[in-house]
C-alpha positions as CSV (number, residue, x, y, z in Angstrom):
1,X,0.0,0.0,0.0
2,X,1.2,3.5,-0.8
3,X,2.0,5.8,2.0
4,X,-0.4,8.7,2.4
5,X,1.7,11.7,3.5
6,X,0.5,15.1,4.6
7,X,2.2,16.5,1.5
8,X,0.2,14.1,-0.7
9,X,-3.0,15.1,1.0
10,X,-2.2,18.8,0.4
11,X,-1.5,18.1,-3.3
12,X,-4.8,16.3,-3.9
13,X,-6.7,18.9,-1.9
14,X,-5.1,21.7,-4.0
15,X,-6.1,19.8,-7.2
16,X,-9.7,19.4,-6.1
17,X,-10.8,22.8,-7.5
18,X,-11.2,23.7,-11.2
19,X,-9.7,27.2,-10.7
20,X,-6.5,25.7,-9.2
21,X,-6.4,23.0,-11.8
22,X,-6.7,25.5,-14.6
23,X,-4.0,27.7,-12.9
24,X,-1.6,24.8,-12.9
25,X,-2.4,24.0,-16.5
26,X,-1.5,27.6,-17.4
27,X,1.7,27.4,-15.4
28,X,2.7,24.2,-17.2
29,X,3.1,26.5,-20.3
30,X,5.6,28.7,-18.4
31,X,5.9,31.3,-15.6
32,X,3.2,34.0,-15.4
33,X,2.3,37.0,-13.3
34,X,-0.5,36.8,-10.7
35,X,-2.6,39.1,-12.9
36,X,-2.1,36.9,-16.0
37,X,-3.1,33.9,-14.0
38,X,-6.2,35.6,-12.5
39,X,-7.4,37.1,-15.8
40,X,-9.6,34.2,-17.1
41,X,-11.5,33.9,-13.9
42,X,-14.5,35.9,-12.7
43,X,-13.0,36.3,-9.2
44,X,-11.9,39.2,-7.1
45,X,-8.2,39.7,-6.6
46,X,-8.7,38.4,-3.0
47,X,-10.6,35.4,-4.2
48,X,-7.9,34.4,-6.7
49,X,-5.2,35.1,-4.1
50,X,-6.8,32.4,-1.8
51,X,-6.6,29.9,-4.6
52,X,-3.0,30.8,-5.2
53,X,-2.2,30.5,-1.5
54,X,-3.6,26.9,-1.5
55,X,-1.3,26.1,-4.5
56,X,1.7,27.6,-2.7
57,X,0.9,25.8,0.5
58,X,0.9,22.5,-1.4
59,X,4.2,23.4,-2.9
60,X,2.8,23.4,-6.4
61,X,3.4,27.1,-7.1
62,X,6.5,29.1,-6.3
63,X,6.0,32.9,-6.3
64,X,9.0,35.3,-6.8
65,X,9.0,39.1,-6.7
66,X,10.4,40.8,-9.8
67,X,10.3,44.5,-9.2
68,X,6.6,45.2,-8.6
69,X,5.4,42.0,-10.3
70,X,4.8,38.6,-8.6
71,X,6.0,35.9,-11.0
72,X,4.6,32.4,-10.4
73,X,6.0,29.2,-11.7
74,X,5.1,25.5,-11.4
75,X,6.9,23.1,-9.1
76,X,6.2,19.6,-10.5
77,X,7.7,17.6,-7.5
78,X,4.4,17.3,-5.6
79,X,2.7,16.2,-8.9
80,X,5.3,13.5,-9.3
81,X,4.4,12.2,-5.9
82,X,0.7,12.2,-6.7
83,X,1.4,10.5,-10.0
84,X,3.4,7.7,-8.3
85,X,0.6,7.2,-5.8
86,X,-2.0,7.0,-8.6
87,X,0.3,4.7,-10.6
88,X,0.1,2.1,-7.9
89,X,-3.7,2.0,-8.1
90,X,-3.6,2.0,-11.9
91,X,-1.5,-1.1,-11.8
92,X,-3.7,-2.7,-9.2
93,X,-6.9,-2.2,-11.3
94,X,-5.1,-3.2,-14.5
95,X,-4.0,-6.5,-12.9
96,X,-7.5,-7.2,-11.6
97,X,-9.1,-6.4,-14.9
98,X,-6.7,-8.7,-16.6
99,X,-7.6,-11.5,-14.2
100,X,-11.3,-10.9,-14.9
101,X,-10.7,-11.0,-18.6
102,X,-8.9,-14.3,-18.3
103,X,-11.8,-15.7,-16.2
104,X,-14.4,-14.5,-18.6
105,X,-12.5,-16.1,-21.6
106,X,-12.4,-19.4,-19.7
107,X,-16.1,-19.3,-18.9
108,X,-17.0,-18.2,-22.5
109,X,-14.9,-21.1,-23.9
110,X,-17.0,-23.6,-22.0
111,X,-20.0,-22.5,-24.0
112,X,-23.5,-21.4,-23.0
113,X,-25.1,-23.3,-20.2
114,X,-22.0,-25.2,-19.3
115,X,-20.7,-22.9,-16.6
116,X,-23.5,-23.4,-14.1
117,X,-21.6,-26.0,-12.1
118,X,-24.3,-28.6,-12.4
């Protein structure tokens, strides 16, 4: 079983909101100012700032000051940890579905009415 760390919980919590997901998608294209990131959303500056704070707390966004501009960039390390955690379960379900497929092929090969155990 994969370890559930506080960092992993913060990552998934940060990813649970569409505004934050879209913000990360935009940052995957490259660094951006806070204003550029907030532009597509119908949110107040304070409202968007709260979303950005959640992303920063999860370690997904790094904010630097460049003169008067706050430049944000993506930190992919927490996403790698989330990917690794999800990969474990992807493999788990893939293996189980393969076993189900094998079972169904065996049952099907017996023909109709021959798999009742009577």
